[in-house]
N, C-alpha and C positions, 0 to 999 in steps of 0.2 A: 516702876521699884525707886523706894528710897535708898539712899545709905546703906543704912542696915540689911535691907534683905537683899540688896546688890549682894554685900558681903556674904551673905549667909546662903546663896548660892551660887557662888563664885569661889572657885580655889584657883590660885597663882602657881603655875610651874615656872622657876625664872633659870634657864638655860644658860650654866655658868663654868661649864667643865673646857670648854676650848683651848688648845692648845698656844694658840695665838702667836703660831710661826712668820705670819708676815708681819710681826709686830717688834721682831725678835730686833735687837735687844732687850729691849723695854720688860719683856716676859721672857727674859735667861732667869729670875729666881721669884715670879711671881704669876697668877692668871690672871687674863688678858682683863676682865671687869674690875682687877684692883689696881688697875697704871691709872696714877694720878690722873687729874683731867682740870684745867681750869683754875687751876693753883690751889685751891682747897680741897677739891670735891676728888673721890673714885670715880673709875667711870658707871659702877654698877648703882651709884648714887642716882644718877639719872630714873632709870628705869624702877628702882623701887621709890621714890618721890612720886613717882605717877600713880603705881602703887597707892603708896600714902593718901595723896592726893584725891584719889580717885575714891577713897573709902574700902578699898583692898585689902584688907587686913590679915590673909591666912596665905601664905607666900613661902614656898618650899624652891630654897635655893639649890639648886644640884651643882655639886662641884665636881673638880678629879682634879686635871692637872695644876701644882704648885699652888694648893689652897690656903695654905697657912695664911699669908698674909691676908688670904680676903675674908678667910674665916674668923682671923681675930678683929678687921675691919667692923664685917657684921655685928662679932659681937658686942665690940664695944660702942659702935654708932647709932644699931640698929636694934638694939636690946629694950626698947620704948614703948611697947605695945604691951596689952594686957591678958596674959595667958589665962585670967580665971573669969575672962568675957570669949577665951575661944581665938584669942587673935595671936597671932606668932608668925614671925621669921626666922624662918630653920634652913640651916645647911644641911643637905644631904649628899654625905660621897658615897659612891658608889658602895651596896650593901651586899652584893653577890648572893643575892636569897633566891632569884629565878634560874639564872646564869652565872656561871664562873669566869667572870670577865668584866673587862673596865666598861665605860659606856660607849660603844661600838659607834653610836651615830646621836643626832637630835631626838631622834624618836625613840632608840634603842633607852635613852635616859629616860623617857617617861617610861616606855615599856618596863623598865626593872624597877619602876615605883609602883606598880600598879596596886601596891598593898596601900599605898596613901590615898588612892582616889576612891578606896573600897569604905578607908577606917572615915574619909571627909565626906564621903557622898554628896558632893556639891552638883547641882544640875549643869553647869557650865565650869569649862576648864580654860583657862585663859592663860596662853601659855606665852614667855616671851624672851627678849635676849637681854641678856647684861653687858653687852658691849655696843648697845647706839646709845648715838646721843639726840634727844627729841622730849618733847612735851606732849602728851598725850590724855585727855579723860577716859579713862576705861568704859565708863558708864556709856557714852553715847554708841560706842562700838557694840556693849553688850545690849542695848534695846536696838540697834540695828538689826544683829543674829536674831532677838528674840521675836521680832517683829516680822522676822521672815520665814521663821520655825526651819531656818538651815543646820545643816549638820555641821557644817564649817562654815568659819567668816574668816576672808585673811584681809589685813590692811594691808594698803598699796598706797603708792605714790608715784608721780610721774618722774622720770629721771633719763637722761639722755643714753642713746642707743650704746657709744661705748661703757658708760657703767651699767648697764642693761646685762653683759656679757658676765656677768660676777654675781649676779642675783637673779631671783624667779621671775621670771617676766611672765603675764596676767594678760586673757584676752577675755573680755568679759560683752555681753548684751545688753540690750537696752533696758534692761531691770533689773542691770548689776548682777546677772548669774554669772559663774566661771564656766567659760567655754572651753577655753587652752590653759596649758600652766608648762611652761617649760623653765629645769634649773640652768641656770648659767649657760645659755643658747651660744651660739655661735653666733647665727644670724638673729635677733632678737625679733617678733612681732611687733610693730611700730603703730601707733595709735592713729585712728581714722582721723585724716584732715591734721595731724600735726605730724609730719615729716621729722625723722630722726629725734623721738619720742617715745618711750615706751609707759607701760605701766607695771611696775616693779614689785614685789612683795616685801614689806619692812620687817619681815620674821617675826611680828605678831599676830597670833591666830585664837580664835575664840572658837571650841568645839563644844558640842554637846557630850558630857563627858563618856553616856552611851555610846554614842558613834566613835568618839577617842578608843575607848577603852578596844572594840570589835575592829578595828580598822589599825590597831598597834599589834593585837593578836595574830592578826591575819599576816602583816609584815613582817614578825618575828618569825613567823613558820616558813616564809619563802627567803630566797637566796639574794637579798636585795643590801644596801649601804645603809639601810636601818636610820634614814633621815627624811623627813620632814618634804622637804623640798624636791629631793630627789626620786622619792619612792612614794610614799603615803598621799600626798594632796593627789601627783597622776591617779593612783591605784583608787582613792576616793573618786576622782574625776570619772574613772571607766567604768566603776561600778555604778553611775548614775544619782549617786549620791548629790543632795542640795548643796552646793557649794555657791558662796556670796563672797562678792567686794566691797570691802570698807573703803572708798578712796576720801584720802583724809584730805585732800585741796577744794573737793566738792562738800564733804560734810561735817571738816570743823572750822573755827574761826581761824585767822588769819594770824594768832600767837603759836597752833600747835598745828601748823604744815611743816615747820621745818624737822629733818629727820636726816641724822648720819651714820652711817657705818664706819667707826674708825677703825677698820681692821687691818689698815693698813698704816704704812707709817708715815707716809704724805699725806693719806687721809686724815690722819690723827694729826698732824702739824696744822692743815688749813683747817682744820676746823676750832681748834686752839686760836690762830690766828681770825677768824670769823669771828670772835668774841670782842676783839678789839675795835671792829668799826665802829664810827657817828652812829650808825642803826644797824646794830649787831642782830643775825636772822634769830638768833636764840637770844633771849633776855634773860638774864641771871638775877634781876633786879625787880621782876612782879614780886610784890607782896602778895598776889591774893596764891601764887603756885610758887610754894619754897622748894628750894632741893636741899635735904638735910644732909649731913655728912659729921663726922667728927673730927677736930684738931686738935684736941688737948686743951691745952690753955700758955700759949705762946703769948709773950708782949706784944705792944703795938711797933707796926713798922717805923723804922726810922732812916731819913734822908739828912746826911749831915757835910758839911761843907770838911775838907779836911787835905793836909799837907798842900793846901793851894787851890786845890780841885774844886769844882762845885759839884752838889749832887743833885743829880736830874733824874728824874722817871716821866718820858712822855708817850701817851697814850699807849700805857702799861695796866696789868693788875700785877699788885703789888699787894702780896698775901700780910697777913699778921707774925711778927717775928724775924720779919727781913730785914737787914742793914745796909745801906748805900751809904758809903763811907769814901765822900767824892767820886763817886763814878756817874756813867752816864748810860741812861736804858733805855732805848728808844721800841716803842711795837715788841713788846715782848711781855710773856706771865712767868713771873717770880714765883714758886709753891712757898710756905711758911719754912723759915731758917734760914733764906739763903742769907749768904753775905758774902757782897763786894766792896773789893776794896779799892783805894784813890786810884783815878788815872784810867782805870778800866772801862771798855766801852763796850754796849752790849748789843745787838740790835738782832731783831725780828726771831728770839730765841724764846724758847721755853725750858728756865730751870728748873730743873723738883728738888723735894724738900732737902734742906741741910745740904745744898751743895754751894762750895765755896769759891770766887774767884778773885787771885792775888792780883796783887797793885798793876798797872800796865797790861793787863791782859786785854785782847780784843777777842770779841767772839758773835759771829753773825752767821743766820738761819742755821742754827743746830738746837738740838734737845739734849741735855746733860741729865741725866739718873741720878735719883737719890746718893747725897754723901761722897759726890765725887770731886775732886779739890782740883781746881785749874792753877797751875804753879803761874807765879808773877809773870808778866812778860808774855808771857803764852798766846798765839795766835790760834782759832778754830773756826773754821770755815770760809777763811780768806783764801787758800789755797786748796780746793776741792780737791785737787788730783794729787795733792799729796795727802790730805787725808785718807783717802781712800784705800790709802796703803795700811793705815793703821787702824781706822774704825770706821764703820758702817756708812756708807753714804746712799741717800735713795734718789729714785729716777730722777726725783729733779733737784737735786741737790743739797738735800738737809744732810746735812753729817748728827751723827747719832752716838752718843759716849754710854756705853750702859754702866749699871752699879757694879763699883767692883775695880772700874779700870782705873789702873797707875798712868798717870799723862808726865810725858816730859821725865819717867825715869826719878821722879822728885818725891819724896812723901811728904813735903811739905803743907 
């Protein structure tokens, strides 16, 4: 099928309602998909850009917890489609129409919006998550699904055993049919002849819409957690539905094999740092696969010497609107509006929009949320044990300062 035919036959349901507890305090005031990433973007921009680049322009974004900033971003950055052509990216909070509760799980979120499936009457429903960083032409997966006349196709990739314990683990036969599925298993099944490696679900699903509706209604009547991984997929497997696995390592080009779940603070930090390498696994500069966003109209970035200090930014992402006045910055991601004063040193940090760092301050391996002010001379990430008593510190020792935190007892 061509662009238009896939768009007409496919409805996208983007799950964006999770609480994001493992990303706290970055999710203290915002939904996880709205967390800034790679300087310019929000996490949700990557999945939405995949949809747009795949020619899929009928997208419902199912929101729930702390959705104000996400709703605002969707309105400002993604009101770019043509409603008169049947195109939309529409935020959908819980409607309380079928049941009087918030979304109880990923499957329940879609179940509560069965009326949308009925209205759109798409042959296929693509279900994606708003908290993953990856590039994927969904048309390849849709074609794979259609060729096999599958009821459900699950996108999957290879991960380590340690990673697999927090994912859905898949077992397949030689024809890519799913023969086993376990959500977050304690002892994940490994790949044949690949010790220590597992085939894991990426949280990207293509359903025949008819099969999806029947499965969701059956799940809603059961005493389950109403989750796709825990409940719906195992139930479909046990009822002999035709389930297939779309292995992105085998079936997509190298540029589309990178996938990261940024659901923890450490994975969020490391995925940002991945972008700074000489050959980053995810290329933000591919003109053939643009990642869209909106940052307003900030001035250009400015690096200037000040007070006898040289301004330097080495191996960094420096966004528009940043001002480095005699500051030294290494291996860091600077979001729009960051200001760093003379004599300050920043190493391996993520500074979110409008952070200000005072003169002579030192920051190492830290994530600083929006609008936080670092007083002059303050040290962060230099004594992790001391930081742990005041701020969030991850398992790998990354210091995280949440939005609205007052540092050093100063309002400077």
